[in-house]
C-alpha positions in Angstrom: 40.5 -89.0 236.4 41.8 -91.6 233.8 43.2 -89.0 231.7 45.2 -87.5 234.7 46.3 -90.5 236.2 47.5 -91.8 232.6 49.8 -88.8 232.4 51.3 -89.0 235.9 53.3 -91.8 234.6 54.6 -90.2 231.2 58.3 -89.6 232.1 58.3 -86.1 231.9 55.7 -85.3 234.2 57.9 -84.7 237.0 59.8 -82.0 235.2 56.3 -80.6 234.6 55.2 -80.4 237.7 58.4 -78.7 239.1 58.5 -76.2 236.2 54.6 -75.0 236.9 55.9 -75.0 241.0 58.7 -72.6 240.2 56.4 -70.4 237.6 53.7 -70.1 240.4 56.6 -69.4 242.8 57.8 -66.5 240.8 54.5 -64.9 240.1 54.0 -64.7 243.7 57.5 -63.6 244.6 56.9 -60.6 241.8 53.7 -59.6 243.3 54.6 -59.1 246.8 58.2 -58.4 246.9 59.4 -54.7 246.9 61.3 -53.9 242.9 64.8 -53.4 242.8 64.8 -49.8 242.7 62.8 -49.8 246.0 65.1 -52.1 247.6 68.2 -50.3 246.6 66.8 -46.9 247.8 65.9 -48.0 251.3 69.1 -49.5 251.7 70.8 -46.3 250.8 68.4 -44.4 252.7 69.2 -46.2 255.8 73.0 -46.1 255.2 72.9 -42.3 254.6 70.3 -41.8 257.9 73.0 -43.0 259.8 75.1 -39.9 259.1 71.8 -37.9 260.6 71.0 -40.2 263.1 74.0 -40.6 265.3 74.9 -36.5 265.5 77.4 -35.3 268.0 75.3 -32.3 269.0 78.5 -30.9 271.5 80.4 -31.0 268.2 77.9 -29.1 266.3 78.1 -26.8 269.3 81.6 -26.3 269.0 81.7 -25.6 265.2 79.0 -23.0 265.7 80.8 -21.2 268.2 83.9 -21.2 266.1 82.4 -20.4 262.7 78.8 -19.3 263.4 78.5 -17.0 266.3 80.8 -14.0 265.7 78.1 -13.2 262.9 74.8 -15.1 264.0 75.4 -14.5 267.6 75.6 -16.8 270.6 72.1 -17.1 270.6 71.5 -17.3 267.5 69.4 -13.9 267.3 71.2 -12.2 264.7 73.9 -9.3 264.4 74.4 -6.6 262.1 76.8 -9.0 260.4 74.5 -11.5 259.9 70.9 -12.9 260.0 69.1 -14.5 262.8 69.4 -18.5 262.8 66.2 -18.7 265.1 63.8 -21.3 263.5 65.6 -21.8 260.5 65.6 -25.6 260.3 68.1 -27.9 259.8 67.4 -28.1 256.0 68.4 -24.4 255.7 72.0 -25.1 257.4 72.5 -28.4 255.6 72.0 -26.5 252.2 73.8 -23.5 253.1 76.8 -25.3 254.5 76.9 -28.4 252.3 77.2 -25.9 248.8 80.3 -24.0 250.7 78.0 -20.6 250.7 78.9 -20.8 254.5 80.7 -19.9 256.9 81.0 -16.6 255.0 83.7 -14.0 255.6 81.3 -11.1 254.3 77.3 -12.3 254.5 76.6 -9.0 252.8 77.5 -10.3 249.5 75.8 -12.9 247.9 77.9 -16.1 248.2 78.8 -18.8 245.1 78.8 -22.0 245.5 82.4 -23.7 246.5 84.0 -26.3 248.3 82.3 -26.9 251.6 84.3 -26.2 254.8 83.1 -29.1 256.8 82.8 -32.9 255.9 79.2 -34.5 255.9 79.3 -35.6 259.5 80.6 -32.2 260.6 77.5 -30.2 258.4 75.3 -32.8 260.2 76.3 -32.0 263.7 76.1 -28.5 263.1 72.6 -28.7 261.2 71.4 -30.7 264.5 72.9 -28.4 267.0 71.1 -25.0 265.6 67.8 -27.2 265.0 67.7 -28.3 268.6 69.2 -25.0 270.2 66.9 -22.3 268.1 64.1 -24.5 266.8 62.0 -25.3 264.1 62.3 -25.1 260.5 62.2 -27.8 257.7 64.0 -31.0 258.6 66.7 -32.3 256.5 64.8 -34.2 253.5 66.5 -37.9 253.7 64.7 -39.1 251.0 66.3 -37.0 248.5 70.0 -38.1 247.8 72.8 -36.0 249.4 76.2 -35.2 248.1 78.5 -38.4 246.7 80.7 -40.2 249.1 84.2 -39.2 248.8 87.1 -41.7 249.6 88.9 -39.2 252.0 85.8 -40.0 254.2 87.0 -43.5 255.1 90.1 -45.1 256.6 92.9 -46.2 254.8 93.9 -49.7 253.4 91.9 -52.4 251.7 88.8 -52.2 254.7 88.4 -48.4 253.8 88.6 -49.4 249.8 85.8 -51.8 250.5 83.6 -49.4 252.5 83.9 -46.6 250.0 83.0 -48.9 247.2 80.0 -50.4 248.9 78.7 -46.6 250.0 79.7 -45.7 246.4 77.6 -48.6 244.8 74.6 -47.5 247.5 74.5 -43.9 247.0 74.5 -44.7 242.9 71.6 -47.3 243.3 69.8 -44.4 246.0 70.3 -41.5 243.3 69.2 -43.5 240.1 65.9 -44.9 242.3 65.2 -41.5 243.0 65.3 -39.5 240.1 63.8 -42.2 237.8 60.9 -42.3 240.1 59.8 -38.8 239.1 57.8 -37.6 236.2 60.2 -35.9 233.8 57.3 -34.1 231.7 55.5 -32.9 234.7 58.8 -31.6 236.3 59.9 -29.7 233.0 56.2 -28.1 233.7 57.0 -27.2 236.8 60.2 -26.0 236.4 59.4 -23.8 233.7 56.3 -22.4 235.4 58.4 -21.7 238.7 61.9 -21.5 238.0 63.1 -21.1 234.7 62.4 -17.1 235.2 65.4 -16.7 237.3 67.5 -19.9 236.8 66.6 -19.8 233.0 65.6 -23.1 230.9 68.9 -24.5 230.8 69.5 -24.3 234.6 72.3 -21.8 234.1 71.3 -18.8 236.5 71.0 -15.5 235.8 71.0 -11.8 237.1 68.1 -10.3 239.2 67.6 -7.5 240.8 69.8 -5.1 243.1 73.0 -6.6 242.1 71.5 -10.3 243.3 71.7 -13.4 240.8 69.9 -16.8 240.2 73.1 -19.1 240.8 73.4 -22.1 238.2 72.2 -25.3 239.5 74.3 -27.5 237.2 76.1 -29.1 240.2 73.2 -29.2 242.9 72.5 -32.3 244.3 68.8 -33.4 244.9 68.7 -33.1 248.3 70.4 -29.6 248.0 67.7 -28.7 245.2 65.1 -30.0 247.3 66.2 -27.6 250.2 66.3 -24.9 248.3 62.9 -25.0 247.5 61.7 -25.8 250.7 63.8 -23.0 252.3 64.1 -20.3 249.8 67.9 -18.9 250.2 68.6 -15.7 249.1 65.8 -13.8 247.1 64.6 -17.4 246.1 61.1 -18.1 247.5 59.9 -20.7 249.7 57.8 -23.9 248.0 56.8 -25.5 250.9 55.3 -29.2 250.8 51.8 -27.4 250.4 52.9 -24.7 247.6 54.7 -27.8 245.6 53.9 -31.3 247.1 57.2 -33.7 247.5 55.9 -35.7 244.4 56.0 -32.4 242.3 59.5 -31.7 243.8 61.1 -34.9 242.9 59.7 -34.6 239.3 61.5 -31.0 239.1 64.2 -32.6 240.5 64.5 -35.2 237.7 63.8 -32.8 235.1 66.7 -31.0 236.6 69.1 -33.7 236.6 68.2 -34.5 233.1 69.5 -30.8 232.2 72.6 -31.4 234.0 73.3 -34.4 232.0 72.8 -32.2 228.8 76.1 -31.7 227.2 77.0 -28.3 226.3 78.1 -28.0 222.9 80.1 -25.0 223.4 82.1 -23.3 220.5 83.4 -20.0 219.8 80.0 -18.2 219.9 78.9 -20.2 223.3 76.1 -18.8 224.7 75.7 -20.7 227.6 72.7 -22.0 226.5 70.5 -18.7 227.5 67.3 -19.8 226.0 65.8 -20.6 222.1 64.1 -17.3 221.9 67.2 -15.4 223.1 69.8 -17.2 221.4 67.6 -17.0 218.0 67.5 -13.1 218.6 71.0 -12.6 219.2 71.7 -14.5 215.6 69.1 -12.9 213.7 70.6 -9.5 215.2 73.8 -10.1 214.7 73.0 -11.6 210.9 70.5 -8.6 209.7 73.2 -6.3 211.1 76.1 -8.1 208.7 73.6 -7.8 205.8 73.3 -4.2 206.4 76.8 -3.8 207.0 77.7 -5.1 203.8 75.0 -3.4 201.5 76.0 -0.2 203.1 79.8 -0.9 202.2 79.0 -2.5 198.4 76.8 1.0 198.0 79.5 3.4 198.9 82.1 1.3 196.9 79.9 1.6 194.0 79.7 5.1 194.4 83.0 5.7 194.5 83.2 4.1 191.6 80.8 6.1 189.6 
């Protein structure tokens, strides 16, 4: 006690107590508080979820009547021009409409990805109506970030600029938190096992049977990738939550997002990154062919000279 009492009178004792108190407070806070990524993801999900919670079912019905019923039937039962929508669920609708594949003028032809006809709010309204009216199916996976917000979605003027910048910042934080939360090595293994046979190792797609093809996935958002695995559009098999768990889906998405950021070297002999083995075989075949052609030409010239 005498040792402590003697040092309490030291001029620096007060500062030492303050430093120790701040260190203790910081240590406790770091243990109990969520990290920045978790907090940013929670805020972003909350902002994005508003679109899918504040849906207008009547607007969704109007969109369905105008753009979908002619092929799918007013009761969603399907017609000779379009499949049934009974039990497809909101995730399937969100995928097809957000990627611009639907509405389609020719449902017998596999549609490529293009600019969507409806914005995010309209797509949410339509998905909610079809899910409520025709039942069942996987819900939209809101944990995975969707499309980046666009300036046109906000009002004109300074207030709109500020709202857009805030929404964009929130989206980027959500995107980074989700993608960084996956295991890229596990995702690569899962992708090569389940996806690369059709979409190629680089995600550039490939030909299938009966005139179908696996589309490139370079522009797909994490939510669209998740929805595709959940619903199995076209010839793609369904990877439900028991076949590929949500954590494994996140791992795959993390790997795919890494592929999307990988630059294509391009060049005159660009093979669209179809795969190391295929590219090596093509290069070997062309090289051997040129060597053989050169040998034949040299031999012919020599015989002519002789």
